[in-house]
ROSE-4610 file (N, C-alpha, C; in Angstrom, 1 decimal, always signed):
// ROSE-4610
residu = [M/M/M/N/N/N/D/D/D/I/I/I/S/S/S/F/F/F/H/H/H/F/F/F/K/K/K/K/K/K/F/F/F/T/T/T/V/V/V/C/C/C/Q/Q/Q/D/D/D/K/K/K/C/C/C/A/A/A/M/M/M/K/K/K/V/V/V/G/G/G/T/T/T/D/D/D/A/A/A/V/V/V/L/L/L/L/L/L/G/G/G/S/S/S/W/W/W/V/V/V/D/D/D/A/A/A/H/H/H/D/D/D/A/A/A/K/K/K/T/T/T/G/G/G/L/L/L/D/D/D/I/I/I/G/G/G/T/T/T/G/G/G/T/T/T/G/G/G/I/I/I/I/I/I/A/A/A/L/L/L/M/M/M/I/I/I/A/A/A/Q/Q/Q/K/K/K/T/T/T/T/T/T/A/A/A/M/M/M/I/I/I/D/D/D/A/A/A/I/I/I/D/D/D/I/I/I/D/D/D/E/E/E/N/N/N/A/A/A/V/V/V/M/M/M/Q/Q/Q/A/A/A/K/K/K/D/D/D/N/N/N/V/V/V/S/S/S/E/E/E/S/S/S/P/P/P/W/W/W/K/K/K/D/D/D/R/R/R/I/I/I/N/N/N/V/V/V/R/R/R/H/H/H/I/I/I/S/S/S/L/L/L/Q/Q/Q/D/D/D/Y/Y/Y/C/C/C/H/H/H/E/E/E/S/S/S/K/K/K/T/T/T/K/K/K/Y/Y/Y/D/D/D/L/L/L/I/I/I/V/V/V/S/S/S/N/N/N/P/P/P/P/P/P/Y/Y/Y/F/F/F/D/D/D/E/E/E/T/T/T/F/F/F/K/K/K/P/P/P/A/A/A/E/E/E/E/E/E/G/G/G/R/R/R/N/N/N/N/N/N/A/A/A/R/R/R/H/H/H/T/T/T/D/D/D/N/N/N/L/L/L/S/S/S/F/F/F/E/E/E/D/D/D/L/L/L/A/A/A/N/N/N/G/G/G/V/V/V/R/R/R/L/L/L/L/L/L/L/L/L/N/N/N/E/E/E/E/E/E/G/G/G/K/K/K/F/F/F/Y/Y/Y/V/V/V/I/I/I/L/L/L/P/P/P/L/L/L/T/T/T/E/E/E/G/G/G/T/T/T/L/L/L/F/F/F/I/I/I/E/E/E/K/K/K/M/M/M/K/K/K/V/V/V/E/E/E/G/G/G/L/L/L/F/F/F/L/L/L/N/N/N/E/E/E/L/L/L/V/V/V/N/N/N/V/V/V/K/K/K/P/P/P/K/K/K/I/I/I/D/D/D/R/R/R/P/P/P/V/V/V/K/K/K/R/R/R/L/L/L/L/L/L/M/M/M/Q/Q/Q/F/F/F/S/S/S/F/F/F/H/H/H/R/R/R/T/T/T/P/P/P/L/L/L/I/I/I/T/T/T/G/G/G/E/E/E/L/L/L/V/V/V/I/I/I/H/H/H/H/H/H/D/D/D/D/D/D/Q/Q/Q/S/S/S/Y/Y/Y/S/S/S/D/D/D/D/D/D/Y/Y/Y/V/V/V/E/E/E/L/L/L/T/T/T/K/K/K/E/E/E/Y/Y/Y/Y/Y/Y/L/L/L]
num = [1/1/1/2/2/2/3/3/3/4/4/4/5/5/5/6/6/6/7/7/7/8/8/8/9/9/9/10/10/10/11/11/11/12/12/12/13/13/13/14/14/14/15/15/15/16/16/16/17/17/17/18/18/18/19/19/19/20/20/20/21/21/21/22/22/22/23/23/23/24/24/24/25/25/25/26/26/26/27/27/27/28/28/28/29/29/29/30/30/30/31/31/31/32/32/32/33/33/33/34/34/34/35/35/35/36/36/36/37/37/37/38/38/38/39/39/39/40/40/40/41/41/41/42/42/42/43/43/43/44/44/44/45/45/45/46/46/46/47/47/47/48/48/48/49/49/49/50/50/50/51/51/51/52/52/52/53/53/53/54/54/54/55/55/55/56/56/56/57/57/57/58/58/58/59/59/59/60/60/60/61/61/61/62/62/62/63/63/63/64/64/64/65/65/65/66/66/66/67/67/67/68/68/68/69/69/69/70/70/70/71/71/71/72/72/72/73/73/73/74/74/74/75/75/75/76/76/76/77/77/77/78/78/78/79/79/79/80/80/80/81/81/81/82/82/82/83/83/83/84/84/84/85/85/85/86/86/86/87/87/87/88/88/88/89/89/89/90/90/90/91/91/91/92/92/92/93/93/93/94/94/94/95/95/95/96/96/96/97/97/97/98/98/98/99/99/99/100/100/100/101/101/101/102/102/102/103/103/103/104/104/104/105/105/105/106/106/106/107/107/107/108/108/108/109/109/109/110/110/110/111/111/111/112/112/112/113/113/113/114/114/114/115/115/115/116/116/116/117/117/117/118/118/118/119/119/119/120/120/120/121/121/121/122/122/122/123/123/123/124/124/124/125/125/125/126/126/126/127/127/127/128/128/128/129/129/129/130/130/130/131/131/131/132/132/132/133/133/133/134/134/134/135/135/135/136/136/136/137/137/137/138/138/138/139/139/139/140/140/140/141/141/141/142/142/142/143/143/143/144/144/144/145/145/145/146/146/146/147/147/147/148/148/148/149/149/149/150/150/150/151/151/151/152/152/152/153/153/153/154/154/154/155/155/155/156/156/156/157/157/157/158/158/158/159/159/159/160/160/160/161/161/161/162/162/162/163/163/163/164/164/164/165/165/165/166/166/166/167/167/167/168/168/168/169/169/169/170/170/170/171/171/171/172/172/172/173/173/173/174/174/174/175/175/175/176/176/176/177/177/177/178/178/178/179/179/179/180/180/180/181/181/181/182/182/182/183/183/183/184/184/184/185/185/185/186/186/186/187/187/187/188/188/188/189/189/189/190/190/190/191/191/191/192/192/192/193/193/193/194/194/194/195/195/195/196/196/196/197/197/197/198/198/198/199/199/199/200/200/200/201/201/201/202/202/202/203/203/203/204/204/204/205/205/205/206/206/206/207/207/207/208/208/208/209/209/209/210/210/210/211/211/211/212/212/212/213/213/213/214/214/214/215/215/215/216/216/216/217/217/217/218/218/218/219/219/219/220/220/220/221/221/221/222/222/222/223/223/223/224/224/224/225/225/225/226/226/226/227/227/227/228/228/228/229/229/229/230/230/230/231/231/231/232/232/232/233/233/233/234/234/234]
x = [+0.8/+0.0/+0.9/+0.4/+1.1/+0.1/+0.5/-0.4/-1.1/-0.6/-1.1/-2.2/-1.8/-2.8/-2.6/-3.7/-3.7/-4.2/-3.4/-3.8/-4.4/-5.6/-6.2/-6.2/-6.7/-6.7/-7.4/-8.6/-9.4/-9.7/-9.1/-9.3/-8.2/-8.1/-7.1/-7.8/-7.4/-7.9/-6.9/-7.1/-6.2/-6.8/-5.9/-6.3/-5.6/-5.0/-4.3/-5.2/-6.5/-7.4/-8.1/-8.0/-8.8/-8.1/-8.8/-8.2/-7.9/-8.9/-8.7/-8.3/-7.2/-6.6/-7.3/-7.0/-7.4/-6.8/-7.6/-7.2/-7.7/-7.3/-7.7/-9.2/-9.8/-11.2/-12.0/-11.7/-12.5/-12.3/-11.1/-10.8/-11.5/-11.5/-12.2/-13.7/-14.3/-15.8/-16.2/-15.5/-15.8/-15.6/-14.6/-14.4/-15.5/-15.9/-16.8/-18.3/-18.7/-20.1/-20.5/-21.7/-22.3/-23.3/-23.0/-23.8/-24.3/-24.3/-24.5/-25.9/-26.9/-28.3/-28.8/-27.9/-28.4/-28.5/-29.6/-29.9/-29.6/-29.7/-29.4/-28.5/-27.6/-26.7/-26.4/-26.1/-25.8/-24.5/-23.5/-22.3/-22.4/-22.5/-22.6/-21.2/-20.8/-19.5/-18.4/-18.6/-17.8/-16.3/-15.9/-14.5/-13.9/-12.9/-12.2/-13.1/-14.2/-15.1/-14.7/-13.7/-13.2/-14.3/-15.1/-16.1/-17.1/-17.6/-18.5/-17.9/-16.6/-15.9/-15.8/-15.5/-15.4/-16.7/-17.8/-19.1/-19.5/-19.2/-19.4/-18.8/-17.6/-16.8/-17.5/-18.2/-18.8/-20.3/-20.9/-22.4/-22.7/-23.9/-24.4/-25.3/-25.2/-26.1/-25.8/-26.8/-26.6/-26.3/-25.3/-24.8/-24.8/-25.3/-25.2/-24.2/-23.3/-22.3/-22.3/-22.4/-22.6/-21.5/-21.2/-20.2/-20.4/-20.1/-20.3/-19.0/-17.9/-16.6/-16.5/-16.4/-16.3/-15.1/-14.0/-12.8/-12.9/-13.5/-13.7/-14.6/-15.6/-16.5/-15.8/-15.0/-14.2/-13.3/-12.7/-11.8/-12.5/-13.7/-14.4/-14.9/-15.4/-15.9/-14.8/-13.5/-12.4/-12.1/-12.1/-11.8/-12.9/-14.1/-15.2/-15.1/-14.8/-14.7/-13.6/-12.6/-11.5/-11.7/-12.8/-13.1/-13.9/-14.0/-14.9/-16.4/-16.7/-18.1/-18.7/-18.1/-18.5/-20.0/-20.6/-22.0/-22.9/-22.4/-23.2/-23.0/-22.1/-21.9/-22.1/-23.0/-23.3/-22.8/-21.9/-21.3/-21.9/-22.4/-23.0/-22.5/-22.4/-22.0/-23.2/-23.5/-24.7/-24.6/-25.2/-25.2/-26.3/-26.1/-27.1/-28.4/-28.3/-29.6/-30.4/-29.7/-30.5/-30.9/-30.0/-30.3/-31.5/-31.8/-32.9/-34.2/-34.2/-35.4/-35.6/-34.6/-34.6/-34.8/-34.2/-34.1/-35.5/-35.8/-37.0/-36.7/-35.4/-35.0/-34.9/-35.4/-35.2/-34.2/-33.1/-31.9/-31.9/-31.4/-31.2/-30.0/-29.0/-27.7/-27.3/-26.9/-26.3/-25.1/-24.0/-22.7/-22.2/-21.4/-20.8/-19.6/-18.5/-17.4/-17.4/-18.2/-18.6/-17.6/-17.7/-17.0/-17.3/-16.4/-16.7/-16.1/-15.2/-14.5/-15.5/-15.6/-16.5/-15.7/-14.4/-13.6/-13.6/-13.4/-13.3/-12.2/-11.0/-9.8/-10.0/-9.7/-9.9/-8.6/-8.2/-7.2/-7.5/-6.5/-6.8/-7.4/-7.1/-7.5/-9.0/-9.8/-11.2/-11.7/-11.1/-11.6/-11.4/-10.2/-10.0/-11.0/-11.3/-12.3/-13.6/-14.1/-15.4/-15.4/-14.3/-14.2/-14.1/-13.5/-13.3/-14.2/-14.9/-15.6/-17.1/-17.9/-19.4/-20.2/-19.5/-20.2/-21.2/-20.8/-21.6/-22.5/-22.3/-23.0/-23.0/-24.0/-24.1/-24.6/-24.3/-24.8/-26.3/-27.0/-28.5/-28.9/-28.2/-28.6/-28.3/-27.2/-26.8/-27.9/-28.2/-29.2/-30.6/-31.0/-32.2/-32.2/-31.1/-30.9/-31.0/-30.4/-30.5/-31.9/-32.6/-34.0/-34.9/-34.6/-35.4/-35.1/-33.9/-33.4/-33.3/-33.3/-33.2/-34.5/-34.6/-35.8/-36.1/-37.3/-37.8/-36.9/-36.4/-35.5/-34.0/-33.7/-32.3/-31.4/-30.1/-29.1/-28.2/-27.7/-26.8/-25.5/-24.4/-23.1/-22.3/-21.6/-20.8/-19.6/-18.5/-17.4/-17.2/-16.9/-16.7/-15.7/-15.0/-14.3/-15.2/-14.6/-15.4/-16.3/-15.8/-16.7/-17.8/-17.4/-18.4/-19.4/-18.9/-19.8/-20.8/-20.4/-21.4/-22.5/-22.1/-23.1/-24.0/-23.4/-24.2/-25.3/-25.0/-26.0/-27.2/-27.1/-28.2/-29.0/-28.2/-28.9/-29.7/-29.2/-29.9/-31.2/-31.2/-32.3/-33.5/-33.1/-34.1/-34.9/-34.2/-34.7/-35.4/-35.4/-36.0/-35.2/-33.8/-32.9/-32.1/-31.8/-31.2/-29.9/-29.0/-27.7/-27.9/-27.5/-27.6/-26.3/-25.2/-23.9/-22.9/-21.9/-20.9/-19.5/-18.5/-17.2/-16.3/-15.6/-14.7/-13.3/-12.8/-11.5/-10.4/-9.3/-8.1/-6.9/-6.0/-4.8/-3.9/-3.8/-3.1/-3.8/-3.5/-4.3/-4.3/-3.2/-3.1/-3.5/-4.0/-4.4/-6.0/-6.4/-7.9/-8.6/-9.9/-10.7/-10.6/-10.3/-10.2/-11.3/-11.9/-13.0/-14.1/-15.4/-16.5/-17.0/-17.1/-17.8/-19.2/-20.2/-21.6/-22.6/-23.5/-24.6/-26.0/-26.8/-28.1/-29.2/-30.4/-31.6/-32.8/-34.0/-35.2/-35.7/-35.0/-35.5/-34.6/-35.2/-34.5/-34.2/-32.9/-32.5/-31.5/-31.2/-30.1/-28.8/-28.1/-26.8/-25.7/-25.1/-24.0/-22.7/-21.8/-20.6/-19.3/-18.3/-17.0/-15.8/-14.6/-13.4/-12.5/-11.8/-10.8/-9.6/-8.5/-7.2/-6.4/-6.0/-5.4/-3.9/-3.1/-1.7/-1.2/-0.2/+0.6/+1.6/+2.3/+3.3/+4.4/+4.7/+5.8/+5.2/+4.0/+3.3/+2.8/+3.0/+2.4/+1.0/+0.2/-1.2/-1.6/-2.7/-3.2/-3.8/-4.0/-4.6/-6.1/-6.8/-8.2/-8.3/-7.3/-7.4/-7.1/-6.1/-5.8/-6.9/-7.6/-8.8/-9.9/-10.2/-11.2/-11.0/-9.8/-9.4/-8.9/-8.8/-8.1/-8.6/-9.9/-10.5/-10.1/-9.4/-9.1/-7.5/-6.9/-5.4/-4.6/-3.6/-2.7/-1.9]
y = [-1.2/+0.0/+1.3/+2.3/+3.6/+4.7/+5.9/+7.0/+7.0/+6.3/+6.3/+5.2/+4.0/+2.9/+1.7/+0.9/-0.3/-1.4/-2.4/-3.5/-4.7/-5.0/-6.3/-7.3/-8.5/-9.6/-9.2/-8.5/-8.3/-6.8/-5.9/-4.5/-3.7/-2.5/-1.5/-0.3/+0.1/+1.3/+2.4/+3.4/+4.6/+5.5/+6.2/+7.0/+8.3/+8.8/+10.1/+11.3/+11.2/+12.4/+12.3/+11.2/+10.9/+11.3/+12.0/+12.4/+11.2/+10.2/+9.0/+7.9/+7.3/+6.2/+4.9/+3.9/+2.5/+2.0/+1.5/+1.0/-0.3/-0.9/-2.2/-2.2/-1.2/-1.2/-1.5/-0.8/-1.0/-2.4/-2.9/-4.3/-5.3/-5.1/-6.0/-6.0/-4.9/-4.8/-5.4/-5.0/-5.5/-7.0/-7.5/-9.0/-9.7/-9.1/-9.8/-9.8/-8.8/-8.7/-9.9/-10.4/-11.6/-10.9/-11.0/-10.3/-11.2/-12.5/-13.5/-13.4/-13.0/-13.0/-11.6/-10.6/-9.2/-8.9/-8.2/-7.7/-6.2/-5.5/-4.0/-3.8/-2.9/-2.5/-1.0/-0.5/+0.9/+1.0/+1.8/+2.1/+3.5/+3.7/+5.1/+5.6/+6.7/+7.2/+6.4/+6.3/+5.3/+5.6/+6.9/+7.2/+6.8/+6.0/+5.5/+4.6/+4.1/+3.1/+1.7/+1.5/+0.1/-0.8/-0.5/-1.4/-1.8/-0.8/-1.0/-2.0/-1.8/-2.7/-4.1/-4.2/-5.6/-6.3/-5.6/-6.2/-6.6/-5.7/-6.1/-7.4/-7.6/-8.8/-10.0/-10.0/-11.2/-11.3/-10.4/-10.5/-10.0/-10.1/-9.6/-8.3/-7.8/-6.7/-5.4/-4.6/-3.2/-2.4/-1.6/-0.9/+0.5/+1.3/+2.7/+3.1/+4.1/+4.5/+6.0/+6.5/+8.0/+8.5/+9.8/+10.5/+12.0/+12.7/+14.1/+14.9/+14.1/+14.7/+14.6/+15.8/+15.8/+15.1/+15.3/+14.6/+13.1/+12.6/+11.2/+10.6/+11.3/+10.9/+10.8/+11.8/+11.7/+10.5/+10.2/+9.1/+7.8/+7.7/+6.4/+6.2/+7.2/+7.1/+6.6/+7.1/+6.6/+5.2/+4.8/+3.4/+2.5/+2.9/+2.0/+1.9/+3.0/+2.9/+2.0/+1.7/+0.9/-0.6/-0.8/-2.1/-3.0/-4.3/-5.1/-4.9/-4.1/-3.9/-2.5/-1.8/-0.4/-0.2/-1.3/-1.2/-1.5/-1.9/-2.2/-1.3/-0.3/+0.6/+2.0/+2.7/+4.1/+5.0/+5.9/+6.7/+8.1/+8.6/+10.0/+10.9/+12.2/+13.2/+13.7/+13.2/+13.5/+13.0/+13.8/+13.4/+12.3/+11.5/+10.5/+11.1/+12.3/+13.0/+13.3/+13.9/+14.2/+13.0/+12.0/+10.8/+10.0/+10.1/+9.5/+10.1/+11.3/+12.0/+11.7/+11.4/+11.3/+9.8/+8.9/+7.5/+6.9/+6.1/+5.3/+3.9/+3.6/+2.2/+1.8/+0.6/+0.0/-1.1/-1.1/-1.9/-3.2/-4.3/-5.6/-5.5/-4.7/-4.6/-3.2/-2.7/-1.4/-1.6/-0.9/-1.0/+0.4/+0.5/+1.8/+1.7/+2.3/+2.5/+4.0/+4.3/+5.8/+6.6/+7.9/+8.8/+8.5/+8.6/+8.3/+9.2/+10.1/+11.0/+12.1/+12.4/+13.4/+14.6/+14.4/+15.4/+16.8/+17.8/+19.1/+19.4/+18.8/+18.9/+18.1/+18.7/+18.1/+18.4/+17.5/+17.8/+18.9/+19.6/+20.9/+20.6/+19.5/+19.3/+18.9/+19.6/+19.5/+18.1/+17.5/+16.3/+15.2/+15.2/+14.2/+14.5/+15.7/+16.0/+15.3/+15.5/+15.0/+13.5/+12.9/+11.4/+10.8/+11.6/+11.0/+11.5/+12.6/+13.2/+13.1/+13.1/+12.9/+14.2/+15.3/+16.5/+16.5/+15.8/+15.8/+14.6/+13.6/+12.4/+11.8/+12.3/+11.8/+10.4/+9.7/+8.3/+8.3/+9.4/+9.4/+9.5/+10.3/+10.4/+9.1/+8.5/+7.2/+6.1/+6.0/+5.0/+5.3/+6.6/+6.9/+6.6/+7.0/+6.7/+5.3/+4.4/+3.0/+2.5/+3.0/+2.6/+3.0/+4.1/+4.6/+3.9/+3.4/+2.9/+1.3/+0.7/-0.8/-1.4/-2.5/-3.1/-4.1/-4.6/-5.3/-6.5/-7.1/-8.3/-8.0/-6.7/-6.4/-6.4/-6.3/-6.3/-5.1/-4.6/-3.4/-3.8/-3.6/-3.9/-2.6/-2.6/-1.5/-1.9/-1.0/-1.2/+0.0/-0.1/+1.1/+0.6/+1.6/+1.3/+0.8/+0.2/-0.4/+0.6/+1.7/+2.6/+3.2/+3.6/+4.2/+3.1/+1.9/+0.8/+0.5/+0.5/+0.2/+1.2/+2.5/+3.6/+3.4/+3.1/+3.0/+1.9/+0.8/-0.3/+0.3/+1.2/+1.8/+2.7/+3.5/+4.4/+3.5/+2.4/+1.5/+1.0/+0.6/+0.1/+1.1/+2.4/+3.5/+3.5/+3.1/+3.1/+1.7/+0.8/-0.5/-1.5/-1.3/-2.2/-2.9/-4.2/-5.0/-5.6/-5.8/-6.4/-7.9/-8.4/-9.9/-10.6/-9.9/-10.5/-9.5/-10.0/-9.1/-9.9/-9.3/-9.8/-8.8/-9.2/-8.4/-8.5/-7.4/-7.4/-6.9/-7.7/-7.4/-7.2/-6.3/-6.2/-7.4/-7.9/-9.1/-9.8/-11.0/-11.9/-11.3/-10.7/-10.2/-8.7/-8.1/-6.7/-6.6/-5.4/-5.3/-5.1/-5.3/-5.2/-3.7/-3.5/-2.2/-1.9/-2.9/-2.6/-3.6/-3.2/-4.1/-4.2/-5.4/-5.6/-6.0/-5.3/-5.5/-5.6/-6.5/-6.7/-6.5/-5.6/-5.3/-5.6/-5.8/-6.0/-5.6/-5.6/-5.3/-6.4/-7.6/-8.7/-9.0/-9.2/-9.6/-11.0/-11.4/-12.8/-13.1/-14.4/-14.6/-14.1/-13.4/-12.7/-13.8/-13.7/-14.5/-13.7/-14.2/-13.5/-14.2/-13.5/-14.1/-13.2/-13.6/-12.8/-13.0/-11.9/-12.0/-11.2/-11.9/-11.4/-11.1/-9.9/-9.5/-10.0/-9.8/-10.1/-11.1/-11.9/-12.6/-11.6/-12.2/-11.3/-10.8/-11.5/-11.1/-10.2/-9.7/-8.8/-9.4/-10.7/-11.4/-11.5/-11.6/-11.7/-13.1/-13.1/-14.4/-15.2/-16.5/-17.4/-17.0/-16.5/-16.1/-14.9/-14.0/-12.8/-13.1/-14.0/-14.4/-15.1/-15.9/-16.7/-15.7/-14.7/-13.7/-12.9/-12.5/-11.6/-12.3/-13.6/-14.3/-14.0/-13.6/-13.4/-12.0/-11.2/-9.8/-9.6/-9.9/-9.6/-10.4/-9.8/-10.5/-11.5]
z = [+0.0/+0.0/+0.0/-0.7/-0.7/-0.9/-1.0/-1.1/-2.5/-3.5/-4.8/-5.0/-4.7/-4.9/-4.0/-4.0/-3.2/-4.1/-4.3/-5.3/-4.6/-5.0/-4.6/-5.7/-5.4/-6.4/-7.7/-7.6/-8.8/-9.1/-8.3/-8.5/-7.8/-8.2/-7.7/-7.1/-5.9/-5.3/-5.3/-6.2/-6.1/-5.0/-4.3/-3.1/-3.0/-4.1/-4.0/-3.8/-4.2/-4.0/-2.7/-1.9/-0.7/+0.5/+1.4/+2.7/+3.6/+3.6/+4.3/+3.4/+3.7/+2.8/+3.2/+2.4/+2.6/+3.9/+4.8/+6.1/+6.5/+7.6/+8.0/+8.3/+8.8/+9.1/+7.9/+6.8/+5.6/+5.0/+5.1/+4.6/+5.5/+6.8/+7.7/+7.4/+7.3/+7.0/+5.7/+4.6/+3.3/+3.2/+3.9/+3.9/+4.7/+5.8/+6.7/+6.2/+5.5/+5.1/+4.3/+4.7/+4.0/+3.0/+1.7/+0.7/-0.3/-0.1/-1.2/-1.7/-0.9/-1.4/-1.6/-1.6/-1.8/-3.3/-3.5/-4.9/-5.0/-3.9/-3.8/-2.6/-2.8/-1.7/-1.7/-0.4/-0.3/+0.6/+0.2/+0.9/+1.4/+2.7/+3.3/+3.6/+3.0/+3.3/+2.5/+1.2/+0.5/+0.4/+0.5/+0.5/-0.9/-0.9/-2.1/-3.0/-2.3/-3.0/-2.6/-1.8/-1.5/-1.1/-0.1/+0.4/-0.7/-1.5/-2.5/-3.6/-3.8/-4.8/-4.2/-2.9/-2.3/-2.3/-2.1/-2.1/-3.5/-4.5/-5.9/-6.3/-5.8/-6.1/-5.6/-4.5/-3.9/-4.2/-4.9/-5.2/-6.6/-7.0/-8.2/-8.0/-6.8/-6.4/-7.2/-7.4/-7.8/-6.6/-6.6/-5.5/-5.7/-4.7/-4.7/-3.6/-3.9/-2.9/-2.8/-1.6/-1.4/-0.5/-0.7/+0.2/+0.1/+1.2/+1.1/+0.7/+0.6/+0.1/-1.4/-2.0/-3.5/-4.1/-3.4/-3.9/-3.7/-2.6/-2.4/-3.5/-3.8/-4.9/-6.2/-6.6/-7.8/-7.8/-6.7/-6.5/-6.7/-6.0/-6.0/-7.5/-8.1/-9.5/-10.4/-10.2/-11.0/-10.7/-9.4/-9.1/-9.6/-9.5/-10.1/-11.6/-12.3/-13.7/-14.2/-13.4/-13.8/-13.3/-12.7/-12.1/-13.0/-12.7/-13.5/-13.3/-12.3/-11.9/-12.1/-13.1/-13.3/-13.6/-14.2/-14.6/-13.4/-12.2/-11.1/-9.8/-10.0/-8.8/-9.3/-8.6/-8.9/-7.7/-7.9/-6.9/-7.0/-5.8/-5.9/-4.7/-5.1/-4.1/-3.4/-2.3/-1.5/-0.1/+0.8/+2.2/+2.5/+3.5/+3.9/+4.2/+4.9/+5.3/+4.1/+3.0/+1.8/+1.0/+1.0/+0.3/+0.8/+2.1/+2.7/+2.2/+1.9/+1.4/-0.1/-0.8/-2.2/-2.7/-2.0/-2.5/-2.5/-3.5/-3.6/-3.4/-3.1/-3.0/-1.5/-1.2/+0.1/-0.1/+0.6/+0.3/+1.1/+0.4/+1.0/+2.0/+1.6/+2.3/+2.4/+3.6/+3.8/+4.6/+4.2/+4.9/+5.2/+6.2/+6.5/+7.4/+7.0/+7.9/+8.3/+9.3/+9.5/+10.3/+10.3/+11.2/+12.6/+13.5/+14.9/+16.0/+15.6/+16.6/+16.9/+18.2/+18.8/+19.4/+19.5/+20.3/+19.7/+20.5/+20.0/+19.1/+19.5/+18.6/+17.4/+16.2/+15.0/+14.1/+13.2/+12.3/+11.4/+10.9/+10.2/+8.8/+8.2/+6.8/+6.7/+6.0/+6.0/+5.6/+4.5/+4.1/+5.1/+5.8/+6.8/+8.0/+8.3/+9.3/+9.0/+7.8/+7.4/+7.5/+7.2/+7.2/+8.6/+9.5/+10.8/+11.9/+11.8/+12.8/+12.5/+13.6/+13.5/+13.2/+13.0/+12.9/+11.7/+10.6/+9.4/+9.3/+10.2/+10.2/+11.6/+12.4/+13.8/+13.9/+15.0/+15.1/+15.0/+15.5/+15.4/+13.9/+13.1/+11.7/+11.0/+11.3/+10.7/+11.0/+12.3/+12.7/+12.0/+12.0/+11.4/+9.8/+9.2/+7.8/+7.5/+8.3/+8.0/+8.2/+9.2/+9.4/+8.2/+7.6/+6.5/+5.2/+5.0/+3.7/+3.7/+4.8/+4.8/+4.7/+3.8/+3.7/+4.9/+5.0/+6.2/+6.5/+5.5/+5.7/+5.4/+5.3/+5.0/+6.2/+5.9/+7.0/+6.8/+8.0/+8.0/+8.7/+8.0/+8.6/+8.9/+10.0/+10.4/+11.2/+11.2/+12.1/+12.8/+14.2/+15.0/+16.2/+16.8/+18.0/+19.1/+20.1/+21.2/+21.9/+22.3/+23.1/+22.2/+21.0/+20.1/+19.6/+19.4/+18.9/+20.0/+21.3/+22.3/+22.4/+22.2/+22.2/+20.9/+19.8/+18.6/+18.7/+19.4/+19.6/+20.2/+21.1/+21.8/+20.9/+20.0/+19.0/+18.1/+17.7/+16.8/+17.4/+18.7/+19.3/+19.3/+19.5/+19.4/+18.1/+17.0/+15.7/+15.4/+16.3/+16.1/+15.4/+15.4/+14.8/+15.8/+15.7/+16.7/+16.3/+17.2/+16.9/+16.8/+15.7/+15.4/+15.5/+15.0/+15.0/+15.5/+16.3/+16.8/+16.8/+16.2/+16.3/+17.0/+18.1/+18.8/+18.2/+17.7/+16.9/+17.8/+17.9/+18.7/+17.7/+18.0/+17.2/+17.4/+18.7/+19.0/+20.1/+20.4/+21.3/+22.7/+23.2/+24.5/+24.6/+23.6/+23.6/+23.8/+24.3/+24.4/+23.1/+23.1/+21.9/+21.4/+20.1/+19.5/+18.5/+17.9/+17.0/+17.2/+16.8/+16.8/+15.4/+14.9/+13.6/+14.0/+13.4/+13.9/+12.7/+12.9/+11.9/+12.5/+12.0/+12.6/+11.6/+12.1/+11.3/+12.1/+11.5/+12.2/+13.0/+13.0/+13.7/+14.9/+16.1/+17.3/+17.3/+17.2/+17.2/+18.2/+18.6/+19.5/+18.9/+19.7/+19.3/+19.0/+17.9/+17.5/+17.7/+18.5/+18.9/+18.4/+18.2/+17.8/+18.2/+17.9/+18.2/+17.0/+16.6/+15.5/+16.0/+15.9/+16.2/+14.9/+14.7/+13.4/+13.2/+14.2/+14.1/+15.2/+14.8/+15.7/+16.4/+17.4/+18.1/+17.2/+16.1/+15.2/+14.1/+14.3/+13.4/+12.1/+11.9/+10.7/+11.0/+9.9/+10.0/+10.6/+11.4/+12.0/+10.9/+11.2/+10.3/+10.0/+11.1/+10.9/+10.0/+10.2/+9.3/+7.9/+7.7/+6.3/+5.7/+6.4/+5.9/+5.5/+6.4/+6.2/+4.9/+4.7/+3.6/+2.3/+2.3/+1.2/-0.2/-0.3/-1.6/-2.2/-1.3/-1.7/-1.7/-0.7/-0.6/-1.6/-2.2/-3.1/-2.3]
């Protein structure tokens, strides 16, 4: 990986125009999503378009991808146009709040690697601000948007840090969406949980839980991480 591009098995993600580069969170989420029966998909805050592309690789769904950052949208459109799935991914420069009022589609699958920082201190660069902070997409707006756009049998997938993820679960309950699957992600076996991979739906079901460790002590990837991402990483 570098500032210019990130090469996967079946597509390449260029990222020179994007404030937020390809990271482990996006790869984790895109790899974990179960999209086999989805006919329609929505990627909220698409950035480089990586998650939309990962989902397109594993399904035949028609995918909409939205972002409020104009440079990110330009980048995502370029990445999609160079991919094998350019006819199935539509990238738009629009906020989730506006898209909720406009969209006539109820989606089988919604994914998001959303902003989560709430602190007063923010990095100076505006694009990175928008991508990392909740000022433009609060957890309340995200939860409400998912409620409005997800179909009755649909699934919503998201990745968040532990503290923010725990808070988000409560926001989703307010909207009538329930946590069905949870994976606790650790950087190493002896480290605390850093990320939560979560799947929600309108149906209250017994919670399925798991754990994923990303690295061995020598910094090599764990067998579980390699297995999860094997369809994407070179």
